[in-house]
PASEBA-1860 file (N, C-alpha, C; in nm, 3 decimals):
! residues 257
1> XXXXXXXX> 0.082/-0.122/0.000/0.000/0.000/0.000/0.086/0.127/0.000 ~ 0.196/0.121/0.077/0.276/0.241/0.089/0.350/0.268/-0.040 ~ 0.358/0.394/-0.073/0.428/0.434/-0.194/0.560/0.498/-0.157 ~ 0.667/0.456/-0.222/0.797/0.510/-0.192/0.804/0.655/-0.236 ~ 0.866/0.741/-0.157/0.877/0.880/-0.196/0.951/0.895/-0.328 ~ 0.908/0.989/-0.406/0.969/1.015/-0.536/1.037/1.151/-0.530 ~ 1.156/1.159/-0.586/1.227/1.285/-0.585/1.152/1.388/-0.668 ~ 1.144/1.508/-0.618/1.075/1.613/-0.690/1.156/1.656/-0.810
9> XXXXXXXX> 1.086/1.712/-0.907/1.149/1.755/-1.032/1.137/1.905/-1.043 ~ 1.248/1.974/-1.053/1.245/2.117/-1.065/1.237/2.154/-1.212 ~ 1.161/2.259/-1.241/1.147/2.303/-1.379/1.206/2.441/-1.395 ~ 1.243/2.475/-1.515/1.296/2.607/-1.546/1.280/2.631/-1.694 ~ 1.306/2.755/-1.735/1.296/2.788/-1.877/1.421/2.748/-1.953 ~ 1.530/2.721/-1.882/1.653/2.680/-1.950/1.669/2.531/-1.945 ~ 1.773/2.481/-2.015/1.801/2.338/-2.013/1.850/2.303/-1.874 ~ 1.793/2.203/-1.813/1.827/2.165/-1.678/1.968/2.109/-1.674
17> XXXXXXXX> 2.041/2.145/-1.568/2.179/2.103/-1.558/2.196/1.953/-1.548 ~ 2.107/1.886/-1.473/2.121/1.742/-1.458/2.100/1.671/-1.590 ~ 2.006/1.719/-1.674/1.984/1.657/-1.804/2.105/1.679/-1.894 ~ 2.165/1.798/-1.886/2.280/1.826/-1.970/2.398/1.737/-1.933 ~ 2.415/1.711/-1.802/2.525/1.624/-1.761/2.502/1.480/-1.802 ~ 2.376/1.435/-1.795/2.346/1.298/-1.833/2.359/1.278/-1.983 ~ 2.324/1.378/-2.062/2.326/1.365/-2.208/2.403/1.483/-2.268 ~ 2.538/1.479/-2.263/2.615/1.592/-2.315/2.595/1.613/-2.464
25> XXXXXXXX> 2.568/1.506/-2.540/2.549/1.519/-2.684/2.417/1.590/-2.717 ~ 2.326/1.597/-2.619/2.199/1.664/-2.644/2.219/1.812/-2.673 ~ 2.325/1.871/-2.617/2.353/2.012/-2.640/2.391/2.040/-2.785 ~ 2.437/1.937/-2.856/2.479/1.955/-2.994/2.364/1.941/-3.093 ~ 2.252/1.883/-3.047/2.142/1.856/-3.139/2.083/1.985/-3.194 ~ 2.058/2.082/-3.105/1.993/2.206/-3.148/2.080/2.285/-3.247 ~ 2.210/2.310/-3.219/2.292/2.379/-3.320/2.300/2.302/-3.451 ~ 2.304/2.169/-3.443/2.310/2.089/-3.565/2.183/2.103/-3.648
33> XXXXXXXX> 2.069/2.107/-3.581/1.943/2.127/-3.652/1.940/2.263/-3.722 ~ 1.988/2.367/-3.653/1.991/2.501/-3.712/2.081/2.503/-3.836 ~ 2.197/2.440/-3.826/2.290/2.437/-3.939/2.228/2.364/-4.058 ~ 2.166/2.248/-4.033/2.105/2.170/-4.141/1.992/2.249/-4.206 ~ 1.909/2.312/-4.127/1.797/2.390/-4.182/1.847/2.509/-4.263 ~ 1.952/2.574/-4.213/2.008/2.690/-4.285/2.067/2.648/-4.419 ~ 2.142/2.537/-4.420/2.200/2.488/-4.545/2.090/2.453/-4.646 ~ 1.984/2.393/-4.596/1.873/2.358/-4.684/1.804/2.483/-4.737
41> XXXXXXXX> 1.789/2.583/-4.651/1.718/2.705/-4.688/1.794/2.782/-4.796 ~ 1.927/2.782/-4.786/2.009/2.856/-4.883/2.082/2.761/-4.980 ~ 2.028/2.642/-4.998/2.097/2.543/-5.081/2.111/2.589/-5.226 ~ 2.008/2.654/-5.280/2.015/2.703/-5.417/2.127/2.802/-5.436 ~ 2.143/2.897/-5.342/2.248/2.996/-5.352/2.386/2.932/-5.334 ~ 2.396/2.832/-5.247/2.523/2.762/-5.229/2.562/2.686/-5.356 ~ 2.461/2.625/-5.423/2.488/2.555/-5.548/2.538/2.653/-5.655 ~ 2.481/2.773/-5.657/2.528/2.875/-5.751/2.671/2.919/-5.718
49> XXXXXXXX> 2.697/2.929/-5.590/2.828/2.979/-5.546/2.940/2.882/-5.583 ~ 2.915/2.750/-5.567/3.018/2.651/-5.601/3.010/2.611/-5.747 ~ 2.913/2.666/-5.820/2.894/2.639/-5.964/2.884/2.487/-5.987 ~ 2.798/2.426/-5.913/2.777/2.282/-5.926/2.644/2.262/-5.998 ~ 2.650/2.239/-6.129/2.532/2.231/-6.212/2.439/2.117/-6.172 ~ 2.496/2.006/-6.126/2.414/1.889/-6.091/2.323/1.918/-5.972 ~ 2.355/2.019/-5.891/2.276/2.052/-5.773/2.171/2.160/-5.801 ~ 2.164/2.207/-5.923/2.070/2.314/-5.955/1.930/2.256/-5.975
57> XXXXXXXX> 1.860/2.224/-5.868/1.724/2.172/-5.875/1.625/2.287/-5.860 ~ 1.518/2.282/-5.940/1.420/2.390/-5.940/1.357/2.411/-5.802 ~ 1.345/2.302/-5.725/1.281/2.310/-5.593/1.350/2.413/-5.503 ~ 1.482/2.426/-5.516/1.556/2.514/-5.426/1.553/2.660/-5.469 ~ 1.477/2.693/-5.573/1.471/2.830/-5.621/1.328/2.886/-5.615 ~ 1.242/2.824/-5.535/1.104/2.868/-5.525/1.087/2.982/-5.427 ~ 0.963/2.998/-5.380/0.931/3.107/-5.288/0.989/3.082/-5.149 ~ 1.019/2.958/-5.117/1.082/2.919/-4.990/0.985/2.918/-4.871
65> XXXXXXXX> 0.855/2.930/-4.896/0.761/2.913/-4.785/0.767/2.771/-4.731 ~ 0.780/2.674/-4.822/0.789/2.534/-4.780/0.922/2.508/-4.710 ~ 1.030/2.571/-4.759/1.161/2.548/-4.701/1.166/2.593/-4.554 ~ 1.090/2.699/-4.524/1.090/2.750/-4.386/1.025/2.653/-4.290 ~ 0.937/2.566/-4.339/0.871/2.471/-4.249/0.971/2.382/-4.178 ~ 1.088/2.362/-4.239/1.189/2.278/-4.176/1.237/2.337/-4.044 ~ 1.226/2.469/-4.030/1.272/2.534/-3.907/1.178/2.508/-3.789 ~ 1.063/2.448/-3.817/0.976/2.409/-3.705/1.044/2.306/-3.617
73> XXXXXXXX> 1.129/2.223/-3.677/1.196/2.117/-3.600/1.282/2.175/-3.489 ~ 1.378/2.267/-3.516/1.457/2.321/-3.405/1.377/2.406/-3.308 ~ 1.274/2.476/-3.360/1.194/2.561/-3.270/1.115/2.475/-3.172 ~ 1.050/2.370/-3.222/0.974/2.281/-3.134/1.068/2.206/-3.040 ~ 1.182/2.162/-3.090/1.279/2.093/-3.006/1.330/2.183/-2.894 ~ 1.354/2.310/-2.928/1.398/2.406/-2.826/1.290/2.426/-2.721 ~ 1.162/2.433/-2.765/1.053/2.448/-2.669/1.042/2.329/-2.577 ~ 1.071/2.210/-2.630/1.060/2.088/-2.549/1.176/2.075/-2.451
81> XXXXXXXX> 1.296/2.107/-2.495/1.413/2.086/-2.410/1.448/2.208/-2.325 ~ 1.433/2.328/-2.383/1.473/2.449/-2.313/1.355/2.538/-2.275 ~ 1.236/2.487/-2.293/1.112/2.551/-2.252/1.086/2.680/-2.331 ~ 1.014/2.772/-2.272/0.967/2.892/-2.343/1.084/2.979/-2.387 ~ 1.180/2.999/-2.299/1.293/3.085/-2.334/1.369/3.028/-2.453 ~ 1.389/2.898/-2.455/1.459/2.834/-2.567/1.384/2.851/-2.697 ~ 1.250/2.834/-2.692/1.170/2.849/-2.814/1.178/2.991/-2.867 ~ 1.175/3.090/-2.779/1.183/3.230/-2.822/1.319/3.260/-2.884
89> XXXXXXXX> 1.425/3.210/-2.821/1.560/3.237/-2.873/1.579/3.176/-3.011 ~ 1.539/3.050/-3.029/1.556/2.984/-3.158/1.466/3.047/-3.263 ~ 1.349/3.095/-3.223/1.263/3.166/-3.317/1.330/3.293/-3.367 ~ 1.393/3.368/-3.277/1.465/3.490/-3.318/1.585/3.457/-3.405 ~ 1.655/3.348/-3.372/1.768/3.305/-3.455/1.720/3.271/-3.596 ~ 1.607/3.199/-3.604/1.551/3.164/-3.735/1.511/3.290/-3.812 ~ 1.453/3.387/-3.741/1.414/3.513/-3.804/1.536/3.583/-3.865 ~ 1.647/3.582/-3.790/1.770/3.644/-3.841/1.823/3.569/-3.963
97> XXXXXXXX> 1.806/3.437/-3.966/1.850/3.358/-4.081/1.765/3.390/-4.204 ~ 1.638/3.418/-4.184/1.548/3.447/-4.297/1.575/3.584/-4.359 ~ 1.625/3.680/-4.282/1.635/3.819/-4.327/1.719/3.838/-4.454 ~ 1.836/3.778/-4.467/1.914/3.802/-4.591/1.837/3.768/-4.717 ~ 1.761/3.660/-4.717/1.684/3.624/-4.836/1.575/3.728/-4.863 ~ 1.512/3.777/-4.755/1.404/3.875/-4.772/1.455/4.004/-4.837 ~ 1.570/4.053/-4.791/1.616/4.184/-4.837/1.708/4.180/-4.959 ~ 1.776/4.068/-4.978/1.879/4.069/-5.083/1.860/3.964/-5.192
105> XXXXXXXX> 1.778/3.861/-5.168/1.775/3.750/-5.263/1.638/3.732/-5.327 ~ 1.532/3.726/-5.247/1.401/3.687/-5.297/1.347/3.786/-5.401 ~ 1.310/3.734/-5.522/1.250/3.820/-5.624/1.098/3.820/-5.620 ~ 1.041/3.748/-5.524/0.896/3.730/-5.519/0.831/3.842/-5.437 ~ 0.700/3.865/-5.459/0.630/3.974/-5.387/0.607/3.941/-5.240 ~ 0.607/4.045/-5.157/0.578/4.037/-5.013/0.660/3.930/-4.941 ~ 0.788/3.920/-4.963/0.866/3.818/-4.892/0.873/3.843/-4.742 ~ 0.875/3.970/-4.702/0.884/4.003/-4.560/0.757/3.962/-4.487
113> XXXXXXXX> 0.640/3.988/-4.545/0.514/3.955/-4.480/0.501/3.805/-4.458 ~ 0.531/3.727/-4.561/0.519/3.581/-4.547/0.617/3.528/-4.444 ~ 0.737/3.585/-4.443/0.837/3.541/-4.347/0.796/3.575/-4.204 ~ 0.744/3.695/-4.183/0.702/3.736/-4.049/0.586/3.650/-4.000 ~ 0.489/3.622/-4.087/0.376/3.538/-4.048/0.423/3.400/-4.006 ~ 0.514/3.342/-4.084/0.565/3.209/-4.047/0.640/3.214/-3.914 ~ 0.722/3.318/-3.895/0.800/3.329/-3.772/0.710/3.339/-3.650 ~ 0.604/3.419/-3.662/0.511/3.435/-3.550/0.441/3.302/-3.519
121> XXXXXXXX> 0.392/3.234/-3.622/0.323/3.107/-3.601/0.417/3.003/-3.542 ~ 0.538/2.994/-3.597/0.636/2.896/-3.545/0.673/2.928/-3.401 ~ 0.689/3.058/-3.369/0.722/3.096/-3.232/0.612/3.061/-3.134 ~ 0.486/3.080/-3.177/0.372/3.044/-3.091/0.369/2.893/-3.066 ~ 0.394/2.816/-3.171/0.394/2.670/-3.155/0.504/2.627/-3.059 ~ 0.624/2.680/-3.076/0.735/2.646/-2.987/0.707/2.687/-2.844 ~ 0.647/2.807/-2.826/0.614/2.854/-2.692/0.511/2.764/-2.625 ~ 0.410/2.723/-2.701/0.308/2.634/-2.646/0.370/2.501/-2.603
129> XXXXXXXX> 0.463/2.450/-2.684/0.532/2.325/-2.646/0.607/2.344/-2.514 ~ 0.675/2.459/-2.500/0.745/2.486/-2.375/0.653/2.498/-2.257 ~ 0.538/2.565/-2.275/0.441/2.581/-2.166/0.385/2.445/-2.124 ~ 0.350/2.363/-2.224/0.296/2.230/-2.192/0.399/2.147/-2.118 ~ 0.524/2.154/-2.162/0.630/2.078/-2.094/0.648/2.127/-1.951 ~ 0.644/2.259/-1.931/0.656/2.314/-1.796/0.543/2.265/-1.706 ~ 0.420/2.269/-1.759/0.306/2.225/-1.680/0.316/2.076/-1.647 ~ 0.364/1.998/-1.742/0.381/1.854/-1.719/0.482/1.829/-1.608
137> XXXXXXXX> 0.595/1.900/-1.613/0.697/1.885/-1.510/0.645/1.931/-1.374 ~ 0.570/2.042/-1.375/0.516/2.093/-1.248/0.416/1.994/-1.189 ~ 0.335/1.934/-1.275/0.238/1.835/-1.228/0.307/1.715/-1.167 ~ 0.413/1.667/-1.233/0.488/1.554/-1.179/0.553/1.589/-1.047 ~ 0.604/1.714/-1.037/0.668/1.757/-0.913/0.568/1.763/-0.799 ~ 0.448/1.820/-0.826/0.346/1.828/-0.722/0.299/1.689/-0.679 ~ 0.284/1.600/-0.778/0.243/1.463/-0.746/0.346/1.394/-0.658 ~ 0.474/1.415/-0.688/0.580/1.355/-0.607/0.577/1.411/-0.465
145> XXXXXXXX> 0.551/1.543/-0.453/0.544/1.604/-0.320/0.426/1.549/-0.241 ~ 0.312/1.532/-0.308/0.194/1.477/-0.240/0.221/1.335/-0.192 ~ 0.284/1.253/-0.277/0.315/1.116/-0.238/0.412/1.113/-0.121 ~ 0.508/1.204/-0.122/0.606/1.209/-0.012/0.538/1.247/0.119 ~ 0.450/1.347/0.114/0.378/1.387/0.235/0.285/1.275/0.282 ~ 0.225/1.204/0.187/0.137/1.093/0.222/0.216/0.983/0.293 ~ 0.336/0.955/0.243/0.419/0.854/0.307/0.458/0.894/0.448 ~ 0.486/1.024/0.467/0.518/1.071/0.601/0.399/1.053/0.695
153> XXXXXXXX> 0.278/1.087/0.643/0.158/1.073/0.725/0.134/0.928/0.762 ~ 0.146/0.839/0.661/0.124/0.698/0.689/0.230/0.642/0.781 ~ 0.352/0.697/0.774/0.457/0.654/0.866/0.423/0.690/1.010 ~ 0.367/0.811/1.029/0.323/0.852/1.163/0.208/0.764/1.210 ~ 0.113/0.741/1.120/-0.002/0.657/1.154/0.042/0.516/1.194 ~ 0.142/0.465/1.123/0.188/0.329/1.149/0.249/0.314/1.287 ~ 0.298/0.425/1.343/0.362/0.418/1.475/0.263/0.438/1.590 ~ 0.135/0.462/1.559/0.036/0.481/1.664/0.010/0.351/1.740
161> XXXXXXXX> -0.036/0.366/1.865/-0.066/0.249/1.946/-0.200/0.186/1.910 ~ -0.286/0.262/1.843/-0.416/0.211/1.802/-0.411/0.165/1.656 ~ -0.508/0.081/1.621/-0.517/0.036/1.483/-0.576/0.143/1.394 ~ -0.525/0.153/1.272/-0.573/0.253/1.176/-0.605/0.182/1.045 ~ -0.721/0.216/0.989/-0.769/0.153/0.867/-0.818/0.261/0.771 ~ -0.780/0.252/0.645/-0.830/0.342/0.543/-0.907/0.259/0.441 ~ -1.034/0.295/0.421/-1.119/0.221/0.327/-1.180/0.320/0.228 ~ -1.196/0.275/0.103/-1.251/0.362/0.000/-1.403/0.347/-0.006
169> XXXXXXXX> -1.471/0.424/-0.090/-1.619/0.417/-0.096/-1.672/0.279/-0.136 ~ -1.588/0.196/-0.197/-1.629/0.060/-0.235/-1.598/-0.041/-0.126 ~ -1.568/0.009/-0.005/-1.540/-0.075/0.112/-1.407/-0.151/0.100 ~ -1.325/-0.115/0.004/-1.199/-0.186/-0.014/-1.092/-0.122/0.074 ~ -1.014/-0.206/0.140/-0.911/-0.158/0.231/-0.792/-0.106/0.151 ~ -0.753/0.018/0.179/-0.637/0.078/0.112/-0.514/0.077/0.200 ~ -0.532/0.078/0.330/-0.416/0.083/0.420/-0.454/0.027/0.556 ~ -0.361/-0.046/0.616/-0.373/-0.093/0.754/-0.238/-0.067/0.820
177> XXXXXXXX> -0.241/-0.006/0.938/-0.113/0.014/1.005/-0.070/-0.116/1.072 ~ 0.049/-0.117/1.131/0.106/-0.240/1.185/0.022/-0.299/1.298 ~ -0.041/-0.212/1.379/-0.126/-0.262/1.489/-0.248/-0.334/1.432 ~ -0.309/-0.275/1.331/-0.427/-0.336/1.270/-0.391/-0.469/1.203 ~ -0.275/-0.473/1.138/-0.232/-0.597/1.073/-0.204/-0.705/1.178 ~ -0.146/-0.665/1.292/-0.116/-0.760/1.398/-0.243/-0.823/1.454 ~ -0.350/-0.745/1.464/-0.472/-0.795/1.526/-0.568/-0.862/1.427 ~ -0.562/-0.822/1.299/-0.657/-0.877/1.202/-0.590/-0.943/1.081
185> XXXXXXXX> -0.459/-0.926/1.066/-0.390/-0.980/0.951/-0.391/-0.881/0.836 ~ -0.299/-0.898/0.742/-0.290/-0.809/0.628/-0.412/-0.823/0.538 ~ -0.478/-0.710/0.508/-0.600/-0.717/0.427/-0.611/-0.610/0.322 ~ -0.500/-0.542/0.292/-0.504/-0.437/0.190/-0.549/-0.494/0.056 ~ -0.649/-0.429/-0.004/-0.702/-0.475/-0.131/-0.830/-0.556/-0.117 ~ -0.862/-0.601/0.004/-0.981/-0.682/0.027/-1.095/-0.594/0.081 ~ -1.221/-0.633/0.060/-1.333/-0.560/0.123/-1.322/-0.569/0.274 ~ -1.350/-0.459/0.341/-1.336/-0.457/0.487/-1.433/-0.553/0.555
193> XXXXXXXX> -1.555/-0.563/0.501/-1.653/-0.653/0.564/-1.610/-0.798/0.552 ~ -1.539/-0.832/0.446/-1.492/-0.970/0.427/-1.372/-0.997/0.516 ~ -1.279/-0.904/0.521/-1.155/-0.927/0.596/-1.178/-0.917/0.746 ~ -1.258/-0.821/0.791/-1.274/-0.800/0.934/-1.384/-0.886/0.994 ~ -1.493/-0.908/0.920/-1.609/-0.978/0.976/-1.642/-1.108/0.902 ~ -1.568/-1.138/0.796/-1.593/-1.259/0.717/-1.736/-1.262/0.664 ~ -1.782/-1.146/0.616/-1.917/-1.135/0.560/-1.908/-1.120/0.408 ~ -2.018/-1.148/0.343/-2.024/-1.136/0.198/-2.085/-1.004/0.151
201> XXXXXXXX> -2.127/-0.922/0.245/-2.188/-0.793/0.212/-2.156/-0.695/0.324 ~ -2.163/-0.564/0.298/-2.133/-0.465/0.402/-2.220/-0.483/0.526 ~ -2.161/-0.452/0.640/-2.234/-0.464/0.768/-2.342/-0.356/0.774 ~ -2.467/-0.398/0.780/-2.577/-0.301/0.782/-2.587/-0.228/0.915 ~ -2.543/-0.292/1.022/-2.561/-0.235/1.154/-2.447/-0.140/1.192 ~ -2.323/-0.186/1.175/-2.208/-0.110/1.226/-2.139/-0.023/1.122 ~ -2.161/-0.049/0.994/-2.084/0.022/0.891/-2.126/0.168/0.882 ~ -2.030/0.257/0.889/-2.057/0.401/0.878/-1.982/0.464/0.760
209> XXXXXXXX> -1.923/0.383/0.675/-1.841/0.437/0.566/-1.921/0.534/0.479 ~ -2.041/0.497/0.432/-2.116/0.593/0.347/-2.148/0.723/0.421 ~ -2.182/0.713/0.551/-2.217/0.832/0.627/-2.097/0.925/0.642 ~ -1.981/0.868/0.675/-1.861/0.949/0.696/-1.818/1.016/0.566 ~ -1.818/0.940/0.456/-1.773/0.994/0.328/-1.869/1.098/0.274 ~ -1.999/1.072/0.283/-2.098/1.163/0.226/-2.118/1.288/0.310 ~ -2.122/1.272/0.442/-2.144/1.388/0.530/-2.015/1.463/0.560 ~ -1.901/1.396/0.539/-1.769/1.454/0.566/-1.758/1.502/0.710
217> XXXXXXXX> -1.815/1.420/0.798/-1.809/1.450/0.941/-1.743/1.335/1.016 ~ -1.693/1.366/1.132/-1.630/1.264/1.218/-1.740/1.184/1.288 ~ -1.729/1.053/1.282/-1.825/0.964/1.347/-1.753/0.880/1.452 ~ -1.829/0.840/1.555/-1.772/0.758/1.662/-1.875/0.653/1.701 ~ -1.831/0.526/1.712/-1.920/0.417/1.750/-1.839/0.301/1.804 ~ -1.909/0.200/1.854/-1.845/0.079/1.902/-1.871/-0.034/1.804 ~ -1.769/-0.112/1.779/-1.779/-0.222/1.682/-1.745/-0.353/1.753 ~ -1.838/-0.448/1.749/-1.819/-0.577/1.815/-1.789/-0.685/1.711
225> XXXXXXXX> -1.699/-0.775/1.747/-1.659/-0.883/1.658/-1.704/-1.017/1.715 ~ -1.710/-1.115/1.627/-1.764/-1.246/1.665/-1.683/-1.313/1.775 ~ -1.554/-1.281/1.787/-1.470/-1.345/1.889/-1.480/-1.275/2.024 ~ -1.567/-1.176/2.035/-1.588/-1.108/2.162/-1.514/-0.977/2.177 ~ -1.425/-0.947/2.088/-1.352/-0.821/2.098/-1.444/-0.703/2.065 ~ -1.422/-0.594/2.137/-1.499/-0.472/2.116/-1.402/-0.357/2.092 ~ -1.430/-0.280/1.988/-1.343/-0.167/1.953/-1.423/-0.038/1.950 ~ -1.361/0.066/2.002/-1.415/0.200/1.985/-1.356/0.255/1.855
233> XXXXXXXX> -1.444/0.294/1.764/-1.400/0.339/1.632/-1.430/0.488/1.615 ~ -1.329/0.561/1.578/-1.344/0.703/1.542/-1.305/0.715/1.396 ~ -1.396/0.763/1.312/-1.373/0.769/1.168/-1.391/0.911/1.116 ~ -1.311/0.945/1.017/-1.317/1.077/0.955/-1.290/1.063/0.806 ~ -1.339/1.156/0.725/-1.309/1.150/0.580/-1.162/1.179/0.553 ~ -1.109/1.113/0.452/-0.969/1.128/0.417/-0.958/1.126/0.265 ~ -0.897/1.228/0.207/-0.881/1.236/0.061/-0.747/1.174/0.024 ~ -0.751/1.065/-0.051/-0.629/0.996/-0.091/-0.563/1.071/-0.206
241> XXXXXXXX> -0.443/1.027/-0.244/-0.364/1.097/-0.346/-0.431/1.097/-0.483 ~ -0.520/1.002/-0.509/-0.589/0.999/-0.638/-0.717/1.081/-0.637 ~ -0.742/1.153/-0.527/-0.860/1.238/-0.518/-0.984/1.170/-0.462 ~ -0.973/1.040/-0.432/-1.088/0.966/-0.380/-1.109/0.998/-0.232 ~ -1.232/1.031/-0.196/-1.265/1.055/-0.055/-1.285/0.920/0.012 ~ -1.201/0.889/0.108/-1.206/0.761/0.178/-1.242/0.784/0.325 ~ -1.246/0.674/0.399/-1.269/0.682/0.543/-1.144/0.636/0.617 ~ -1.096/0.720/0.706/-0.984/0.685/0.792/-1.040/0.654/0.929
249> XXXXXXXX> -1.019/0.531/0.974/-1.078/0.485/1.101/-0.969/0.449/1.200 ~ -0.988/0.490/1.325/-0.897/0.453/1.434/-0.971/0.353/1.524 ~ -0.911/0.235/1.540/-0.970/0.128/1.620/-0.897/0.119/1.753 ~ -0.971/0.140/1.863/-0.913/0.127/1.997/-0.981/0.011/2.067 ~ -0.902/-0.083/2.110/-0.955/-0.203/2.176/-1.004/-0.169/2.316 ~ -1.136/-0.182/2.337/-1.194/-0.152/2.469/-1.260/-0.277/2.527 ~ -1.215/-0.394/2.484/-1.275/-0.518/2.532/-1.264/-0.528/2.683 ~ -1.155/-0.480/2.740/-1.135/-0.490/2.885/-1.233/-0.409/2.966
257> X> -1.299/-0.314/2.905/-1.395/-0.231/2.980/-1.519/-0.311/3.015
END
């Protein structure tokens, strides 16, 4: 039942240091993508410069709207690895790469407008990727913190002198502390009425699980078992890590009274 604590994950807009140390070659991927995209974008001019007739393909002398789509790869990758700041930086780098063609090379109409529209759209996509990644990391971090606090709580509960039982709305046992296990045996995952009373259906007389969960109030009653043992039970609603409202019950043996 107990969940081992998970280390929290810190998020930032830059590339995380631990990831960079684990994968040093990852730092080379982004510059390599930029270089490849730039070579592809200016491939026609490079072919003219080296006077290589075999490389003079008509595709590389078009409007270049399609060629710019290749820059989505480094922008999205930057948003994923370096978050929002990375996506913005690579978008600006791509914008700077586009400028020479706009002002000095392109013979087509409105080259600046088409380039600006693409840059804005690509930057928005990269930023959204970074935001989603940040939210994902934050969610994982919060979940790890919740699990860690839950483990601390269950550790405290386990050291109590009284028995403690957590049951969900379906009467299934989610947790038993060591005292409860010693007196009734391990029953996590089993219906409480079956494990504690050996019944095939919930106890109509003593069961207060629906009342505690629905009213969200603390209840107190005495519970008698077939072997003669009598327990004073104090129960309260308890929200588990998955958001399920359960019942946390404290069993105190008062048979001697």
